[in-house]
N, C-alpha and C positions, 0 to 999 in steps of 0.2 A: 800788326802794323797797319794793315789795310783798314781794319776797323777804326783805328784811331784817326787815320787820314779821312775816312768818310765822315766821322763824327766832327772833325774840324771843318770840313766843307759844309756840312749841314749847319753848324754854328755860324759859319760865315754867311750862309744864305739867310739865316734868321736875323743876324745883326745887320744885314743889308738895309733893313728899314730905317736904321738909325744913322746911316751914312749920309752926309750932306749931299745935296743934289749936284754940286760941282764935282764931287769925287765918285759919283756912282759908276761912271764909265770905267774908271781905273779899278774900282772894286770888282766889277763884273769881269773885267779882263784878267785880274789876278785869280779869281775863282776859276775861270775857264782854263787859265794856264796851269793851275794846280791839278785840275781834273785831267787835262791833257798829259801832264807829266806822269800822273798816276797810271793812266791807261798805257802810255808808252813803256813805262817801267814794267808793268804787268805783262805786256806783250813780249818784251825782251826776256823777261824771266821765263815765260812759257816757252819761248823759242829755244833758249839755252837748255832748258830741261828736256825738251823734245830731242835736241841734238845729242845730249848725254844718253838718253834712252835708246836711240837708234845705234849708238856706238857701244852698246853693251852686248857682247857675244858670249854664248855658252857652247862649248864643243864637248861632246861625249865621245871620246876615243875608246880604243880597245883596252889601253893600259891606264889611262888617267882622264880626269875631268879638267878641262881648261876653261878659264874665265878670262876674257879680255875686255877691258873697259878703259874709258878715258876719252876726253874730247880733244885736248891739246897735247897732253902727254899721256901715253897709253901705258897701262899696267897689265901684264899677263901673269895669271896664277895657274900653276899646274898642281893638281892634287891627285896623287896615286890612290886608286880605289882601296888599297889595303889600309889607308889612314882614315877612311870614312867610317865613323861609328854609327851614325844615325842621320836620317834625312827627314825633317819635319816640315809641315806646311802650316803657316800661321796666317790667320785672317782676322783683321779687325772688323768692326761694324761697317766702316767706310769701304774696306776691301770687299766685304760681302755684297754691299749695295752695288759697287762698280764691277763685280765679277773678277776681282783680282786676288792674287795670293802672293805670299812671300815664302820662298823656300829657304829653310835654314839647314845648313849642313854642319853637323857636329863631327869634329875630327878627333881622333885619338891622340893624346899627348905622347911625347916620346918617353917620358918617365912618369911613374905614378906619384913620385915625391914632388914633382914640379907643379906649381899652381897653374890653373887654367889661364890662358891668355886670350887676347882678342883674336889672335890668329887661329885659335882652336875652334872658332865658330865663324862660318862664312854665310852671309845672307845674300840671296838673289832676290832683289826687291821688285815688286809690281809686275808680276807675270800674270797672264791670263790663267784662270783656274784650271782649265783643261791642260794647258801646257805645263803648269806646275805639277799636276798629277803625273803626267807623262815623264817629266824629268825625274821626279821622285822614284817612280817605278823603275826606270832605266838605271839610275844610279844605285838603288838598292839591289837590283838584280845583278849588276856587274860587280858591286863590292862584295856580295855574298859569294859569287863564283870565284873571285880571286882569293877570298879568305879560305874557302874550302880547298882550293888548289894549294895554298901555302900550308895549311894544316895537314893535309894528306901527303904532300910531297909529290903528287902525281898531277900531270896536266890533264885537265878535263876540256873537252871540246863542246 
């Protein structure tokens, strides 16, 4: 979208040579108005994205993992460690350049006959790489301890 807008502004600047002298002020004002609206929209989008980012919390408790997110309406997800099958870290090329990572939590489904749903995979987007590795290690450690506790029937401390 931004590329198309910049292309249109560039075309407007090129065509500016063909605008009659009486309308040159109006054409320049329209181009500046378009550029101003583009910058304002970009800043508003950046600000809203930043607000959503700071309103994204991850709590690692003793019994479960809690994720709270939302700007206007909040959503809180609680995941017991016994449902966590795997924790992966995914990084695209842009993530590697920026030092970011996405943590993907794979949950075990309730039944083997049921198909996988969107709720069986939870993604924690755009985390610092060090923080992502810490979260992965903590979740895997806690989920393995709880699985061993359930399998042996004894409480481990």
